[in-house]
C-alpha positions in Angstrom: 6.3 -17.8 33.0 3.2 -17.0 31.3 0.0 -17.1 33.8 -2.2 -15.3 32.2 -3.4 -14.6 28.7 -6.5 -13.4 26.6 -8.5 -14.7 23.8 -10.7 -12.2 21.8 -11.8 -13.7 18.7 -14.5 -16.5 17.3 -14.9 -20.1 17.2 -15.0 -19.9 13.1 -11.4 -18.0 13.1 -10.0 -20.9 15.5 -11.6 -23.8 13.5 -10.4 -22.4 10.3 -6.6 -21.7 10.8 -6.5 -25.0 12.9 -8.9 -27.2 10.7 -10.6 -28.5 13.8 -13.5 -30.6 12.4 -15.2 -30.9 15.8 -16.2 -28.1 18.2 -17.0 -29.4 21.7 -16.8 -26.1 23.7 -20.5 -24.6 23.1 -20.3 -21.0 22.9 -16.9 -19.1 23.3 -17.1 -15.6 25.2 -16.2 -12.8 23.0 -13.2 -11.8 25.3 -11.9 -14.3 28.0 -8.8 -13.5 30.3 -7.4 -17.2 31.1 -5.6 -17.8 34.5 -4.1 -21.1 35.9 -6.6 -23.9 36.8 -9.1 -22.4 34.5 -10.9 -24.1 31.6 -9.4 -22.9 28.3 -10.1 -23.8 24.6 -7.5 -25.9 22.9 -7.3 -27.5 19.7 -6.2 -31.4 19.8 -6.0 -34.7 17.9 -8.6 -37.3 18.6 -9.5 -40.5 16.8 -12.5 -38.8 15.6 -10.8 -35.9 14.5 -9.2 -32.7 15.2 -11.5 -31.1 18.3 -11.9 -27.7 19.4 -12.8 -27.9 23.3 -12.1 -26.6 26.6 -9.6 -28.3 28.9 -8.5 -27.6 32.4 -5.1 -25.3 32.5 -2.1 -27.0 34.1 -0.4 -30.1 33.5 0.6 -32.9 36.3 3.8 -31.9 38.0 6.5 -34.2 38.9 6.2 -37.0 41.1 9.3 -35.8 42.8 7.6 -32.6 43.5 4.6 -34.1 44.7 6.6 -36.2 46.7 8.6 -33.5 48.1 5.5 -31.6 49.5 3.9 -34.4 51.0 7.3 -35.1 52.7 7.2 -31.6 53.9 3.6 -31.7 55.3 4.1 -34.7 56.9 7.3 -33.5 58.9 5.1 -30.7 60.2 2.5 -33.0 61.3 5.1 -35.2 63.2 6.5 -32.4 64.7 2.9 -31.6 65.9 2.8 -35.3 67.7 0.4 -36.5 65.2 0.5 -39.6 63.4 0.8 -40.0 59.6 -0.4 -42.2 57.1 2.4 -41.3 54.6 0.8 -43.2 51.4 -2.6 -41.6 52.0 -1.0 -38.2 52.4 0.8 -38.5 49.0 -2.2 -39.7 47.1 -4.3 -36.7 48.4 -1.3 -34.2 48.2 -2.8 -31.4 46.3 -1.1 -30.7 42.9 -2.3 -27.2 41.4 -1.0 -28.3 37.9 2.3 -27.0 35.7 1.1 -24.1 33.5 4.2 -24.1 31.4 6.8 -26.6 29.9 10.4 -25.4 29.2 12.6 -28.5 29.4 11.2 -31.1 26.9 14.0 -33.6 27.4 13.0 -34.4 31.0 11.6 -37.6 31.4 8.3 -36.1 33.0 7.4 -34.5 29.6 8.8 -37.2 27.1 6.1 -39.4 27.6 3.4 -36.7 26.1 5.5 -35.2 23.2 3.7 -37.2 20.6 1.4 -36.1 18.3 -1.6 -37.6 20.2 -0.5 -35.4 23.1 0.1 -32.2 21.2 -2.3 -29.2 21.2 -2.3 -25.7 20.0 -3.8 -23.2 22.6 -5.6 -19.8 20.9 -4.6 -16.3 22.4 -4.6 -12.7 21.1 -2.5 -11.4 23.7 -0.5 -12.9 26.8 1.1 -10.9 30.1 4.2 -11.0 32.3 4.5 -9.2 35.6 6.2 -5.9 35.2 8.2 -4.9 38.5 9.4 -2.0 36.9 5.9 -0.1 36.8 4.8 -1.2 40.2 3.5 1.5 42.4 4.9 1.4 46.0 2.6 -0.7 48.1 0.2 -1.8 45.2 0.2 -4.6 42.9 2.6 -5.9 40.1 0.9 -4.6 36.9 0.9 -7.0 33.8 2.5 -5.9 30.6 0.8 -7.1 27.6 2.3 -8.6 24.2 0.5 -9.6 21.1 1.4 -10.4 17.3 0.5 -6.3 16.5 -1.6 -3.5 18.0 -4.4 -5.2 16.2 -4.1 -8.3 18.3 -4.4 -11.2 15.6 -5.4 -14.7 16.4 -2.2 -16.7 17.3 -1.5 -19.9 19.3 1.0 -21.5 21.8 2.4 -24.9 21.3 1.0 -27.0 23.9 0.5 -30.4 25.4 -2.5 -32.2 26.8 -3.0 -34.9 29.1 -6.2 -37.2 29.1 -8.1 -38.2 32.5 -5.4 -37.6 34.7 -6.3 -38.2 38.2 -5.2 -36.0 41.3 -6.2 -33.8 43.8 -6.3 -30.4 42.2 -7.8 -28.5 45.4 -8.4 -29.8 48.6 -12.2 -29.0 49.0 -12.7 -31.0 45.3 -10.8 -33.9 46.3 -9.3 -36.5 44.1 -10.6 -35.9 40.2 -10.0 -37.1 37.0 -10.0 -34.6 34.2 -8.3 -33.5 31.1 -5.4 -31.1 31.4 -3.4 -29.0 29.1 -0.3 -26.4 29.5 2.1 -25.0 26.8 5.8 -24.5 25.9 8.2 -21.6 27.0 11.5 -20.9 25.4 14.1 -17.9 25.5 12.6 -14.5 25.4 12.8 -12.4 22.5 14.2 -9.0 22.8 10.7 -7.3 23.0 9.6 -9.6 26.0 13.1 -9.8 27.6 13.2 -6.3 29.3 10.1 -7.3 31.2 10.4 -11.2 31.8 14.0 -12.4 31.5 13.7 -15.9 32.0 11.1 -17.1 29.2 8.6 -16.1 26.7 5.8 -18.7 25.4 6.5 -20.8 22.2 4.3 -19.3 19.8 2.7 -20.6 16.2 2.5 -17.9 13.9 0.3 -19.1 11.3 -1.8 -22.3 9.8 1.7 -24.0 8.7 3.2 -24.0 12.0 0.1 -25.3 13.7 0.0 -28.0 10.9 3.6 -29.1 12.0 3.2 -28.6 15.5 0.1 -31.1 15.5 1.2 -33.7 12.8 5.1 -33.7 12.5 7.4 -36.1 14.1 9.0 -34.6 17.6 12.5 -34.3 16.1 11.1 -31.6 13.3 8.1 -30.1 15.6 10.6 -29.4 18.7 12.2 -26.5 16.2 8.8 -24.4 16.9 9.9 -24.0 20.3 11.9 -21.2 19.9 11.5 -16.8 20.7 9.4 -15.2 18.4 11.4 -12.9 15.7 11.5 -9.5 17.6 9.5 -7.6 14.7 6.4 -10.4 15.0 5.7 -9.3 18.6 4.7 -6.0 20.3 4.5 -4.6 23.8 1.0 -3.2 23.9 0.2 0.5 25.0 -1.0 0.6 28.8 -4.4 1.8 27.6 -4.7 -1.6 25.8 -3.8 -3.7 28.7 
């Protein structure tokens, strides 16, 4: 799954393609690497108009995943002879967030598939770990992908959730914050040799952005598909 992407563009380019009428992000860095749980720019529908805004990356994890993690934590505490208030433990169980969404038929995700919770996530390239080029004893390097070697502005098909209350990090405690993530799908033949499980669902142009942000789900879901092989490139290592 994609847990790193880069944006090398300007706000005006994003606004033009997405028809965003409200710009709430201040200044966008000329080049920005985005990792999970960081604040990243998205374009979303609001009652006041289409908005370009920064939101925290990582959608709410499923209640079952959080319950299972809290149960494991409780079992470890009980094994040490400690008393456990499970309701409180569950409430404070950290949820680092779910960066990518694959199974949109899951009940956990279907509540957020309407246009009011759809967003687009601008990017110019995205990364997947490349184990084949790992040096023994070193870290796994990244392979970078883009629409072409010119790295044109493209968008991930995303979802966002308003004012979600949870514990993202223990040191933060409970917070209430807007969250986003983006969809993945089967990899095309460019991505598959590096990452055989999935690739992001990518929107290539203004028409696809508009469909994602406005169409009924039965139409919009067709955009959760692999990008054609000739519309994505593996960037040379010197550009990574």
